[in-house]
Phi, psi and omega in degrees: 000127181281172186296320182295323178294319179299319180296321180296316182296325185275351181288133175282122175268334177226136171228123174249122186237122174062035183290124177234134178217124179246143167241165181308114177080001184224131170261096188286317177231128184240092179051057183273135173250138179207138175224151181231132180262158176293135175071034177226159170252114185249116181275138177244118186240160175164160177293172170301133179080009181284340178110008182297307183296321178300314180299315181287329175293329174293316180294329181272002175086007180279327176238157171253134179289151175287327176203164181110171184231149172241128178241134174242120186051039175084356181254133181291136179228158174220123184259129176265345183197166175301330179299322177296319180295316178297321177298333178270004176093017181247123179234139182247128176261109184280156180299320177260116190296145180255067184236154177262110188302326186278353181259163181283171177301310181299316180299321178293321181291324181278343185303128177092353180276156179287334179235144356288153185257312187245319182239129181247112175271085187300325181300318179294316181291324175304315181294322177299319180293319177301314181295320178296318178297320179295322182297320186254008179070042181235069183290132177200145180282114185294339182269352182288144172286148182301321183295342180275351186266152173290169180299318180298320179292322177297322178296322176300321179298317179299319179293315178300323179301318180286320179296322179297329179275005175089018181296129174259341182233125179247130173259116182255111183265106181046058189289343183260004188300329185245016185254148171283162183306318180294325179290327177295318179298319178296317179301314181297321176297320179297314181297321177295320177299318183294314180291332175295336178262013173098356177287163176234145186230133169256122190247105179267124181202155172252001181270099189296326180293328177288321178299317177301321186285323193256334195268152173267317177225167185224143167231134184240133175249144172219120180054042174084358180240159182274127175256343174206125185243114172061035180280151179293134183287330182298126178091351177274127182270165176298323179297320178297315182296316180298320180296320178293327182283317188245352176081014177206169179286142178243136177269116181268328180267095181290139176284115185239117180290154177302144181284130177228071188292151178260219182282157176301130176268320179227139176234118180257122187236110172051052183275132174236144172203166180256155174272187184292344178267002180081016179259152178301129183236320175242123190236088174072041181279132177222134174189173174223154175233129183261162178296142177077022176221154174249120176254123181267149172243114180256143177174152174293146182308140175089019180252025175103001183297313182298315181296322178297314179299319180298316181297317183292334184254010175082015180265354182212143177281149172252146182274346181196151173110174181234148173231101188256120175236125180052041176079001183246131178278115182255010179301135178065018170259163187283175183299328181296325177296320176296317179301320179296335178265012175085024179272130173241155188219121171256099188282161178294319182266100184290325189280313188267335181247320186284334183216167170255100193305323185275352178271162185284171174302317179301310181300322183287325183278345180261006187300334182267346185225024180290347178265002184250154175289150001272357183292328179259138172236086184066239178272358186253153175266128177275093186301314179301319179294321178296321181290322176298315179299317181294319179296321179298315180292324177302317181286316184295319184261008175053049177279115183271107185206143181302321184205152176291351176270357181292132174298138186289345177295344180270358183274154173290167180302319180294318180288326176296320178294325178293325176299314180295315179299318180300314181293314187285321183280327180294343178279003178052066186290150169270332178223126183238123173260114180250107184258112181048054189293342182243010183299130175078002181268154177280173188298327179293316179292323178301315179303316181294317180296316182295323176296319179297320179296319179293324177296321178293319176301314182291338177277357175106003179286150171265126186237130171254112183257113179252116185210150174263003177266101184298321180299320179293315179300314182293323182291322188261328191280147173273334170204156186233129172260137181253129183247139177215124182048044174079007180237148177278120182276334181168182184228133183238134180252339188255005178068031180290108186295319181298316180295316179298315181299318179296319179289328178296337180258014167108007178265124180288152183298322180294330175291322178295322178295318181294321183282347180084007179288334172228163180238140181293137180274000000 
């Protein structure tokens, strides 16, 4: 590297100094300092509520700071809107894409621009998009409709949209959350290409192994304050990062006893169902889960996982198939029938399905057994017994809350998940469906949830773990089923990421065996 390149890399393109932002009852950012250099990938880490998103929303023009300064290339700036930030060369790629499905790639990229105004030469603009994609390693068909593209391709469109607008700095908010392993590798290659051409990237993620892999420097926030500012990523371990994020040591290698499964608890036979749009979502799925084992379901978001969980727990009708628990077919029966057969459910949506937000912690934890003694006295609720029960669960599951009378809508994501876990696990389930049980949780809360799942497995429960976190699936599951467009592509016992990734993008396991890409065990 020559001297001029070294100088370029070390130059600060962004400096945020003393940024403070308050919301009612919350100090989100407390005199935060952050800087970004030209040609680097800078990871921003922190627990839920640490202030990462607030800080980046300020940089992207969505919020105004209460105090502090932002400097770009040494000049002080103040953004009144995201348009101002984009004008200054800052673009934010959100986790949930901002694209119009019915329009083409080119139309989406041009949407909202002042030019072209009256006459659109689409052929010329298509070519411009192709050339931009080739320059940054972002190949995509400019004439394709967004709905025709894979999730990874849609993300490329979002990046191209910002690059087309002249962005020199990209803020990537949880960019790998919806990608398969192969798509993540492609994204990382793209980001390296971009910084090689002088762009700078802020990479927000809770996946510590990815941060280790992709970032040049790191900044860590905890409770709105900086615990590590701009430290070199090389040589920093995941344990170091976790300690900076939560203030204590985190155990990453969970102690997992050998699997000794018993008899099948649930048998799913040729199940079909529709999604909320009336389209086929689960197509002929069959599998079984035995007592004392965790079976993982791997797949890119939107491939029938939610609908499958709904069908198994009585929240959705199936158009065909059987769901046999303890010799009884519970398909198309309500959730109460499942509960009577020992089914517990940790739903993906904690707020609208998992809890009743305006009710208290007590009301939420007794929802499955309010008709049973000692909480029930005939037609009456024994309030003192319910409160005793709630206090016991609060202590056992370490639910941090001022009072058991507190409405659960006031709880953090981690504590809300503990309320759900307390209710579902205390019922001593024979079959537990855990749907994205650690999504959005910080590393400390993730550790606690994963330990609870392993304890249930060791107690003899049959667990179906549905997660988009491959590392979590491989760590916890005794075997993994891969789902694609509502069909099971194959079953993996050894946690082979390459094999899982290929099946997640639609290649059946038997095709991989025939092609020689994998070998039968």
